[in-house]
C-alpha positions as CSV (number, residue, x, y, z in Angstrom):
1,M,9.2,21.4,-10.6
2,N,9.4,17.6,-10.2
3,D,9.8,16.2,-6.7
4,Y,13.3,15.2,-5.7
5,L,15.6,14.7,-2.7
6,V,19.1,16.0,-1.9
7,K,21.8,14.4,0.2
8,A,24.5,16.8,1.3
9,T,27.0,17.7,4.0
10,A,28.1,20.9,5.6
11,Y,30.5,22.4,8.1
12,E,33.4,20.3,7.0
13,S,31.4,17.1,7.0
14,K,30.3,17.6,10.6
15,V,26.7,17.7,9.5
16,R,24.9,15.3,7.2
17,A,21.8,16.7,5.6
18,Y,18.8,15.6,3.6
19,A,16.1,17.8,2.0
20,I,13.1,17.0,-0.1
21,Q,10.4,18.5,-2.2
22,S,7.5,16.0,-2.0
23,T,4.5,18.0,-3.2
24,E,3.4,15.8,-6.1
25,M,4.2,12.6,-4.2
26,V,1.9,13.6,-1.3
27,N,-0.7,15.0,-3.6
28,E,-0.9,11.6,-5.4
29,A,-1.5,9.8,-2.1
30,V,-4.0,12.4,-0.9
31,H,-5.9,12.1,-4.2
32,R,-6.0,8.3,-4.1
33,H,-7.3,8.3,-0.5
34,Q,-9.6,11.3,-0.9
35,A,-8.0,12.6,2.3
36,W,-9.5,15.5,4.2
37,P,-7.1,18.4,5.1
38,T,-5.8,17.4,8.6
39,A,-5.4,13.8,7.5
40,A,-3.7,14.9,4.3
41,A,-1.2,17.0,6.3
42,A,-0.4,14.1,8.7
43,L,0.0,11.5,6.0
44,G,2.1,14.0,3.9
45,R,4.5,14.6,6.8
46,A,4.9,10.9,7.5
47,M,5.6,10.1,3.8
48,T,8.0,13.0,3.5
49,A,10.0,11.7,6.5
50,G,9.8,8.2,5.1
51,S,11.3,9.2,1.8
52,M,14.2,10.8,3.4
53,M,14.8,7.9,5.7
54,G,14.6,5.6,2.7
55,A,17.4,7.6,1.1
56,M,19.6,6.6,4.0
57,L,19.3,3.0,2.9
58,K,21.4,1.1,0.2
59,G,20.6,-1.2,-2.7
60,E,17.3,-3.0,-2.3
61,D,16.9,-2.2,1.4
62,K,13.5,-0.8,2.4
63,L,11.7,0.3,5.5
64,T,8.2,0.5,7.0
65,I,7.1,3.2,9.4
66,K,4.1,2.7,11.7
67,I,2.6,5.6,13.7
68,E,0.1,4.6,16.3
69,G,-0.9,7.6,18.4
70,G,-4.4,6.8,19.3
71,G,-5.9,9.6,17.2
72,E,-8.9,9.4,14.9
73,M,-6.7,8.6,11.8
74,G,-5.8,5.3,13.4
75,P,-2.4,3.8,12.5
76,I,-0.4,5.5,9.7
77,I,1.7,3.2,7.6
78,V,4.5,4.3,5.2
79,D,6.8,2.1,3.1
80,S,9.9,3.5,1.4
81,D,13.0,2.3,-0.3
82,S,16.5,3.6,-1.3
83,T,15.4,4.7,-4.8
84,G,12.8,7.2,-3.8
85,N,9.7,5.1,-4.1
86,T,7.2,5.8,-1.2
87,R,3.6,4.8,-0.5
88,G,1.4,5.4,2.6
89,Y,-2.0,5.3,4.0
90,A,-4.0,5.6,7.3
91,H,-6.9,3.6,8.5
92,N,-9.1,6.7,8.4
93,M,-8.3,9.4,5.9
94,Q,-11.5,11.4,6.3
95,V,-10.3,13.4,9.4
96,H,-10.4,17.1,9.8
97,F,-10.5,19.5,12.8
98,D,-10.6,23.2,13.4
99,L,-7.2,24.9,13.3
100,N,-5.1,24.7,16.5
101,E,-4.1,27.6,18.7
102,M,-1.2,28.3,16.3
103,G,-3.6,28.7,13.4
104,K,-2.4,25.5,11.8
105,L,-3.9,22.2,10.9
106,D,-4.2,20.1,14.1
107,V,-2.1,17.2,13.0
108,A,-1.3,16.2,16.6
109,K,-5.1,15.7,17.3
110,A,-5.5,13.6,14.2
111,V,-2.4,11.4,14.9
112,G,-2.8,11.3,18.7
113,T,-0.2,11.5,21.4
114,E,-0.6,8.2,23.2
115,G,1.3,5.5,21.5
116,Y,4.4,4.7,19.5
117,L,6.4,5.4,16.3
118,S,8.0,2.3,15.0
119,V,10.5,1.7,12.1
120,V,11.2,-1.7,10.7
121,K,14.2,-1.9,8.3
122,D,14.5,-4.8,5.8
123,L,18.3,-4.8,5.2
124,G,18.3,-8.1,3.3
125,M,19.4,-10.1,6.4
126,K,17.6,-12.8,8.3
127,D,16.4,-10.5,11.0
128,H,14.9,-7.0,10.4
129,F,16.1,-4.0,12.4
130,T,13.2,-2.6,14.5
131,G,13.2,0.6,16.5
132,S,10.2,2.0,18.5
133,V,9.8,5.2,20.5
134,P,6.9,6.8,22.3
135,I,5.2,9.6,20.4
136,V,6.2,12.9,22.0
137,S,4.0,15.5,20.3
138,G,2.0,14.0,17.4
139,E,3.2,16.8,15.2
140,L,5.6,14.2,13.7
141,G,8.7,16.4,13.1
142,E,9.5,16.2,16.8
143,D,8.5,12.6,16.9
144,F,11.0,11.6,14.1
145,T,13.6,13.7,15.8
146,Y,13.1,11.8,19.0
147,Y,13.3,8.5,17.1
148,F,16.7,9.3,15.6
149,V,18.1,10.4,19.0
150,S,16.6,7.6,21.1
151,S,16.5,4.6,18.7
152,E,19.5,5.2,16.4
153,Q,21.6,7.4,18.8
154,V,22.1,10.0,16.1
155,P,21.6,13.6,17.2
156,S,19.2,15.0,14.6
157,S,16.6,17.6,13.7
158,V,13.7,16.8,11.5
159,G,11.5,19.5,9.8
160,L,8.3,18.5,8.0
161,G,5.7,20.7,6.3
162,V,2.5,20.3,4.2
163,L,0.3,23.1,3.0
164,V,-3.2,22.0,1.9
165,N,-5.3,23.9,-0.6
166,P,-9.0,24.7,0.0
167,D,-9.9,22.0,-2.5
168,N,-7.9,19.4,-0.5
169,T,-5.0,19.2,-3.0
170,I,-1.5,19.8,-1.8
171,K,0.0,23.2,-2.3
172,A,3.4,22.4,-1.0
173,A,5.1,19.6,0.9
174,G,8.7,19.0,1.9
175,G,11.1,18.6,4.7
176,F,14.7,18.2,5.9
177,I,16.7,16.0,8.2
178,L,20.0,17.3,9.8
179,Q,22.3,14.8,11.6
180,L,25.4,15.7,13.6
181,L,28.5,13.7,12.9
182,P,31.6,13.2,15.0
183,G,33.4,16.6,15.5
184,A,30.3,18.7,15.9
185,D,30.9,20.9,18.9
186,D,28.6,23.0,21.1
187,E,29.2,26.2,19.1
188,L,27.9,24.4,15.9
189,I,25.0,22.9,17.8
190,N,23.9,26.3,19.1
191,R,24.3,27.9,15.7
192,L,22.1,25.2,14.1
193,E,19.5,25.5,16.8
194,H,19.3,29.3,16.3
195,Q,19.0,28.8,12.5
196,I,16.2,26.3,12.8
197,E,14.3,28.3,15.5
198,H,14.3,31.5,13.3
199,M,13.7,29.9,9.8
200,P,10.3,30.1,8.1
201,P,8.2,26.8,7.9
202,V,9.7,24.5,5.3
203,S,6.4,24.3,3.5
204,K,6.4,28.1,3.1
205,L,9.9,27.9,1.6
206,I,8.7,25.3,-1.0
207,E,5.6,27.4,-1.7
208,K,8.0,30.3,-2.5
209,G,9.9,28.1,-5.0
210,K,12.9,27.2,-2.9
211,T,14.7,24.1,-4.0
212,P,15.8,21.4,-1.6
213,E,19.4,22.8,-1.9
214,E,18.2,26.3,-1.1
215,I,16.2,25.0,1.9
216,L,19.3,23.4,3.3
217,A,21.2,26.7,2.8
218,V,18.5,28.4,4.9
219,V,18.5,25.7,7.6
220,L,22.3,25.5,7.8
221,G,23.1,29.1,7.4
222,E,25.9,28.3,4.9
223,E,26.4,26.7,1.5
224,V,26.1,23.0,1.4
225,K,28.1,20.3,-0.4
226,V,25.6,18.3,-2.5
227,L,26.5,14.6,-2.6
228,S,23.7,13.4,-4.8
229,T,20.1,14.0,-5.9
230,Q,17.4,11.6,-6.7
231,P,13.7,11.7,-7.8
232,V,11.0,10.7,-5.4
233,A,7.5,9.6,-6.2
234,F,4.4,7.8,-4.9
235,S,4.8,4.2,-6.0
236,C,2.9,1.1,-5.1
237,H,4.1,-2.3,-6.0
238,C,0.7,-4.1,-5.8
239,S,-0.4,-5.9,-9.0
240,A,-3.1,-8.5,-10.1
241,E,-0.3,-11.1,-10.0
242,R,0.6,-10.3,-6.4
243,V,-3.0,-10.3,-5.3
244,A,-3.6,-13.7,-7.1
245,A,-0.6,-15.1,-5.3
246,A,-2.1,-13.9,-2.0
247,L,-5.4,-15.6,-2.8
248,V,-3.5,-18.9,-3.5
249,S,-2.0,-18.7,-0.1
250,L,-5.5,-18.7,1.5
251,G,-5.9,-22.3,0.5
252,S,-8.3,-24.3,-1.6
253,D,-11.2,-24.4,0.9
254,E,-11.5,-20.7,1.2
255,I,-11.1,-20.1,-2.5
256,L,-13.8,-22.7,-3.2
257,D,-16.1,-20.9,-0.7
258,M,-15.6,-17.6,-2.7
259,I,-16.6,-19.4,-5.9
260,E,-19.7,-21.0,-4.5
261,K,-21.0,-18.2,-2.4
262,D,-19.9,-15.0,-4.2
263,G,-19.1,-16.2,-7.8
264,G,-16.0,-14.0,-7.8
265,A,-13.8,-11.8,-5.6
266,E,-12.8,-8.2,-5.3
267,T,-9.9,-6.8,-3.2
268,Q,-8.5,-3.4,-2.7
269,C,-4.9,-2.3,-2.0
270,H,-4.7,-0.3,1.3
271,F,-1.8,1.8,0.0
272,C,-3.1,2.9,-3.4
273,N,-6.8,2.0,-3.3
274,E,-6.4,0.1,-6.6
275,K,-9.2,-2.5,-6.9
276,Y,-8.7,-6.0,-8.3
277,H,-11.6,-8.1,-9.5
278,F,-11.4,-11.8,-10.0
279,S,-14.2,-13.6,-11.9
280,K,-15.5,-17.0,-11.2
281,N,-13.2,-18.4,-14.0
282,D,-10.2,-16.5,-12.5
283,L,-10.9,-18.0,-9.1
284,Q,-11.2,-21.5,-10.7
285,D,-7.6,-21.1,-12.1
286,I,-6.4,-19.9,-8.7
287,L,-8.2,-22.8,-7.0
288,E,-6.4,-25.3,-9.3
289,E,-3.0,-23.6,-8.5
290,A,-3.8,-23.8,-4.7
291,R,-4.7,-27.5,-5.0
292,S,-1.6,-28.3,-7.0
293,L,0.5,-26.5,-4.3
294,E,-1.2,-28.4,-1.5
295,N,-0.7,-31.7,-3.2
296,S,3.0,-31.0,-3.8
297,V,3.6,-30.6,0.0
298,Q,1.7,-33.7,1.1
């Protein structure tokens, strides 16, 4: 089954809901970064949440999530947009520990619990919206829940799950976000809390073949009204042209230094690990462009 995301409502539009199957998306990121199991689970949870948060945006809006918990993975960065394109990486993807006391991958230890979760939204305006909250558990589901409640003042519940195979590929990944809308009373809140507390882990539901729609039915305890669905995928917008433009911005002196000392240049995208090589002749063309740009602003 291809990855996709569902937007829905339930309980007479008193609850807004999102659910996602993100197995292939996470698997692509894990493969590109050669991630070890605990790091794979942490990055997968962050990307799964990022995809659902991206689906809350409109048009060409996009967001960047930065998780800095002080753990061995270092900062985790996730970019997502409104059309289901998501990419992510961490500074150290070769992180793995023994299972925690619950018998699960110790994501909290990899992420860390001393730091902040930040979200920057580019909504096409002059200033970006930025929200930041302390990390409360490092397990990420609870941390994103706290972000919505504290930074966006939207009572929410976030469930994230990633199952990793023995060969470090992803067996199942997915998640859900529930948000209470005006009209939700204490009875409804208590019912949802009971449903979430007694439901199986979301990754187990996906492993059993449950669709995002069926996951929401389990979480909510009733049939949902699906508003829309959309595909999601790992997608990086790096390119040789973008990298060349970045080299131009370094200025003619630094480009000339690359030509004379190294006879070329190679750079690698943090998000997808794609490598871009520029020969001496390529750098000569880039140098001429940089000099032309410098002369035009003098």
